[in-house]
C-alpha positions in Angstrom: 4.8 16.6 -16.8 2.3 15.6 -14.1 3.8 15.5 -10.6 1.7 14.8 -7.5 3.7 16.0 -4.4 3.1 14.2 -1.1 5.0 15.2 2.0 5.8 14.2 5.6 7.5 16.5 8.0 10.8 16.3 6.2 10.4 13.9 3.2 8.9 14.5 -0.2 7.5 11.7 -2.4 6.6 12.6 -6.0 4.1 10.4 -7.9 4.8 11.1 -11.6 5.0 9.7 -15.1 8.8 9.8 -15.0 9.2 8.8 -11.4 9.8 5.4 -9.8 6.5 3.5 -9.2 5.2 4.7 -5.9 4.3 2.0 -3.4 1.6 2.9 -0.9 1.6 0.4 2.0 -1.8 -1.0 2.8 -1.3 -2.8 6.1 -2.6 -0.3 8.6 -6.2 -1.2 7.9 -8.5 -3.1 10.3 -11.0 -3.9 7.6 -11.0 -7.7 7.3 -8.3 -8.0 10.0 -10.3 -9.1 13.1 -7.3 -9.4 15.3 -6.1 -5.9 14.5 -9.6 -4.5 15.1 -9.7 -6.2 18.5 -6.3 -4.8 19.4 -7.4 -1.3 18.5 -10.6 -1.7 20.5 -8.4 -2.6 23.5 -6.2 0.4 22.9 -3.3 -1.8 21.7 -1.3 -0.2 18.8 1.6 -2.6 18.8 0.7 -4.2 15.5 0.1 -0.8 13.9 3.5 0.3 15.0 5.2 -2.9 13.8 3.5 -2.7 10.5 4.5 0.9 10.0 8.2 0.1 10.6 8.2 -3.1 8.6 6.4 -1.6 5.6 8.8 1.3 5.3 11.8 -1.1 5.7 10.4 -3.2 2.9 9.9 -0.4 0.4 6.7 1.6 1.0 7.1 5.2 0.1 3.8 6.3 1.6 1.7 4.6 4.3 -2.1 4.3 4.0 -3.9 4.9 7.3 -7.4 3.4 7.4 -9.6 3.9 10.5 -12.5 1.6 9.5 -12.6 -0.5 12.6 -15.6 -2.2 14.1 -15.6 -2.2 17.9 -17.9 -5.1 18.6 -17.5 -5.3 22.4 -17.8 -1.5 23.0 -20.9 -1.5 20.8 -22.6 -3.7 23.3 -21.7 -1.3 26.1 -22.4 1.9 24.2 -24.6 2.1 21.1 -22.6 5.1 19.8 -19.9 2.6 18.8 -22.1 1.2 16.2 -21.7 4.5 14.2 -18.5 4.9 12.3 -18.9 8.6 12.5 -18.4 8.2 16.2 -15.5 5.7 16.1 -13.4 6.7 13.2 -12.5 10.4 13.8 -10.9 9.7 17.2 -9.2 6.6 16.0 -7.8 8.3 12.9 -6.3 11.0 15.0 -4.5 8.4 17.2 -3.4 6.3 14.3 -1.8 9.2 12.4 -0.1 10.6 15.5 1.4 7.2 16.4 2.6 6.3 12.9 4.2 9.6 12.1 6.0 9.6 15.5 7.7 6.3 14.4 8.4 6.8 10.7 9.0 9.9 8.6 7.2 9.1 5.4 4.1 10.8 3.9 0.7 9.4 4.9 -2.4 8.6 2.9 -5.5 9.4 5.0 -8.1 6.8 4.2 -11.7 6.8 5.4 -15.3 7.0 4.2 -16.1 9.2 7.2 -15.6 13.0 6.6 -14.8 13.6 10.3 -12.0 11.0 10.2 -10.6 12.6 7.0 -10.7 16.0 8.7 -9.0 14.7 11.9 -6.4 12.9 9.8 -5.6 16.1 7.8 -5.4 18.2 11.0 -3.0 15.7 12.7 -0.8 14.8 9.8 2.4 16.8 9.3 3.4 17.8 5.8 1.1 17.2 2.8 -0.7 13.9 3.0 -2.6 12.2 0.3 -6.4 12.0 0.9 -8.2 8.7 0.1 -10.7 9.2 -1.3 -13.4 11.0 -3.4 -15.8 9.2 -5.8 -18.0 10.6 -8.5 -21.1 10.5 -6.2 -22.5 14.0 -5.9 -22.8 13.9 -2.1 -19.2 12.6 -1.7 -17.7 15.3 -4.0 -19.6 17.9 -2.0 -18.1 16.6 1.2 -14.5 15.8 0.2 -13.5 18.4 -2.4 -13.8 21.3 0.0 -11.5 19.5 2.4 -9.0 18.9 -0.4 -9.1 22.6 -1.2 -9.0 23.8 2.4 -5.9 21.7 3.3 -4.3 21.9 -0.1 -3.7 18.2 -0.4 -3.8 15.7 -3.3 -6.7 13.2 -3.5 -7.4 9.7 -4.8 -10.4 9.8 -7.1 -12.2 6.5 -7.4 -14.1 5.9 -10.7 -17.5 5.0 -9.4 -20.5 7.2 -8.9 -24.1 7.1 -7.8 -24.8 4.3 -10.3 -22.2 2.1 -8.7 -19.1 0.5 -10.4 -19.5 0.0 -14.1 -17.8 -2.9 -15.9 -17.5 -0.6 -18.9 -14.1 1.2 -18.9 -15.6 4.1 -21.0 -18.0 4.8 -18.2 -15.3 4.6 -15.5 -13.3 7.1 -17.6 -16.2 9.5 -17.8 -16.6 9.3 -14.0 -12.9 10.2 -13.6 -13.3 13.0 -16.0 -16.3 14.3 -14.1 -14.3 14.3 -10.8 -11.4 16.2 -12.5 -13.8 18.8 -13.8 -15.6 19.2 -10.5 -12.3 19.5 -8.7 -11.3 22.3 -11.1 -14.4 24.2 -10.0 -12.8 24.3 -6.5 -9.5 25.4 -7.9 -7.9 21.9 -7.5 -5.5 21.1 -10.3 -5.4 17.8 -12.2 -1.9 17.1 -11.0 -3.3 16.8 -7.4 -5.7 14.1 -8.5 -4.6 10.4 -8.5 -7.3 8.4 -10.3 -8.1 4.8 -9.2 -9.7 3.3 -12.4 -10.9 0.3 -10.4 -9.2 -3.0 -11.2 -11.7 -5.8 -11.6 -10.8 -9.4 -10.6 -9.3 -11.3 -13.6 -11.1 -14.4 -12.3 -14.5 -12.8 -12.8 -13.6 -10.8 -16.0 -11.1 -12.2 -18.4 -10.5 -8.7 -20.0 -9.9 -7.0 -16.6 -6.2 -6.6 -17.2 -6.5 -5.3 -20.8 -9.3 -3.0 -19.6 -7.2 -1.3 -16.9 -4.1 -1.0 -19.1 -6.1 0.8 -21.8 -7.8 2.9 -19.2 -4.6 4.0 -17.5 -3.1 5.1 -20.9 -6.3 7.1 -21.6 -6.3 8.8 -18.2 -2.7 9.7 -18.7 -3.0 11.0 -22.2 -6.4 12.7 -22.1 -6.7 13.9 -18.5 -3.0 14.2 -17.5 -3.5 12.5 -14.2 -1.5 10.0 -12.1 -3.1 6.7 -11.3 -3.3 4.1 -8.5 -5.1 0.9 -7.7 -5.7 -1.7 -5.0 -3.1 -4.0 -6.5 -4.4 -7.3 -5.1 -7.9 -6.8 -6.5 -6.8 -8.3 -9.8 -6.0 -11.7 -8.3 -9.0 -12.0 -5.9 -10.3 -15.5 -5.5 -7.5 -17.2 -7.5 -4.7 -19.5 -6.5 -1.1 -18.2 -6.4 -2.2 -14.6 -6.2 1.4 -13.4 -5.9 2.2 -14.8 -9.3 -0.6 -12.8 -10.9 0.2 -9.7 -8.9 3.9 -10.0 -9.9 2.9 -9.9 -13.6 0.2 -7.3 -13.3 2.2 -4.6 -11.5 5.0 -4.3 -14.1 2.5 -4.4 -16.9 0.4 -1.7 -15.3 3.6 0.4 -14.8 4.5 0.0 -18.4 1.0 1.1 -19.4 1.5 4.3 -17.3 0.2 3.5 -13.8 2.3 5.5 -11.3 1.4 4.0 -7.9 -0.5 1.2 -6.1 -1.9 0.6 -2.7 -0.4 -2.8 -1.8 1.3 -5.0 0.8 5.1 -4.4 0.4 6.1 -7.1 2.9 6.5 -10.8 3.4 6.0 -11.4 7.2 8.8 -13.1 9.1 8.5 -16.2 11.1 6.8 -15.5 14.4 8.2 -16.7 17.7 5.1 -19.0 18.0 6.0 -20.6 14.6 9.6 -21.0 15.6 8.6 -22.7 18.9 6.3 -25.1 17.0 9.2 -26.0 14.6 11.5 -26.6 17.6 8.9 -28.9 19.1 8.6 -30.8 15.8 12.4 -31.3 15.7 12.5 -32.4 19.4 9.9 -35.0 18.5 12.2 -36.3 15.9 15.1 -36.5 18.4 16.8 -33.3 17.2 17.5 -31.0 20.1 18.0 -27.3 19.6 20.3 -25.8 22.3 18.6 -23.4 24.7 19.3 -19.7 24.6 19.6 -19.2 20.8 18.1 -16.0 19.6 14.9 -16.9 17.7 15.9 -14.5 14.9 19.2 -16.3 14.4 17.5 -19.7 14.8 14.7 -19.3 12.2 16.8 -19.6 9.0 18.7 -22.6 10.5 15.5 -24.6 11.0 14.0 -23.9 7.6 11.7 -21.0 8.4 13.6 -18.2 6.6 13.9 -14.7 8.2 12.3 -13.8 11.5 12.0 -10.3 10.2 9.7 -9.0 7.5 11.2 -8.9 4.1 10.2 -7.2 0.8 7.3 -9.1 -0.9 7.8 -10.6 -4.4 5.6 -7.8 -5.7 8.1 -5.2 -4.4 10.9 -7.1 -6.3 8.8 -7.0 -9.5 8.2 -3.3 -9.1 11.9 -2.6 -8.6 12.7 -4.6 -11.7 10.0 -2.7 -13.7 11.5 0.7 -12.5 14.9 -0.4 -13.9 13.4 -1.6 -17.2 11.3 1.5 -17.6 14.4 3.7 -17.0 12.9 5.1 -13.8 15.9 3.8 -11.8 19.0 5.6 -13.3 21.8 3.1 -13.9 19.9 0.5 -11.9 21.2 2.0 -8.7 18.2 1.1 -6.6 18.0 -2.4 -8.0 21.7 -3.1 -7.3 21.5 -1.5 -3.8 18.4 -3.6 -2.8 19.9 -6.8 -4.1 23.2 -6.3 -2.5 21.4 -5.7 0.8 19.4 -8.8 0.3 22.4 -10.9 -0.5 24.5 -9.7 2.5 28.2 -10.3 2.9 27.9 -14.0 2.1 26.1 -13.2 -1.2 28.6 -10.7 -2.4 30.5 -13.4 -4.2 27.5 -15.1 -5.6 29.0 -15.5 -9.1 30.7 -18.8 -10.1 34.3 -19.0 -8.9 36.9 -19.8 -11.5 38.8 -22.9 -10.6 42.5 -23.1 -11.1 43.7 -25.8 -13.3 46.4 -28.0 -12.1 48.8 -29.2 -14.7 
């Protein structure tokens, strides 16, 4: 049975056909997050550190570390900052060092820059997952030697020099090519986690059916584990969480064994709490001074001030239970008892005594 072993300093995570679905937290990624990129440019890692802690608390088994930041201001001062090959290696080293000092979970080193991949591998403790190699000849020639040298598993993305094909048969053949080329380097199939590339369902009505069939084929014919960028399927659509919540258990049932995704629902910020307090004051409702914002948030209708597991995490936990990847439902029961808290322990209907 295929088992992909990923390790931190003291913890081991196994991605496998008979293992619980592996959640790879995606939040430490400045791509598309201008505020985070600006913080990193200023040497501020507070959001990275908070996201690392929150993602693990909310259920991420592995953390993806992406160094793809654009340092706009530094670029104007020094033209070298316009080159990702200059920016990312140093940034990756710092990100990995800071994250693994805070949380002891395996890491996924994520970059398109070979120097950043190398720095991440050298800095990470244990056996990280490398993200990623594609079927492009140049990319395989750069990445597969690193995979072999550091003896790590790798994410293989099913596109090549011709781009991303809408034909699932073509994407399967690209994955097959990568597996075969990896074997030439002595890299076994169980150390390859294939991303079959999930298309947006809004642009391609058969995207879900395609990926489910492709995952089954990758499992049965190549014997590899699989992953995906979970939110891709709902791109551009309303109520994306609703689609993601259906997609992930269906993908797991088809044989997908992991996903790169957001495991957390952010808590109410102090700014949002202050704004709500001001709204109440305008209505003549005074909130006493000195109340801890974390305790105040649920009392004024804002829910938790701390990050909580996303609805996608809840769907995955249910899928693990239903697929018998959660023996006796222990993880499901434990998670829901923790969510309910002491007040929720007696959530069932109380029996009323009859008076005669």
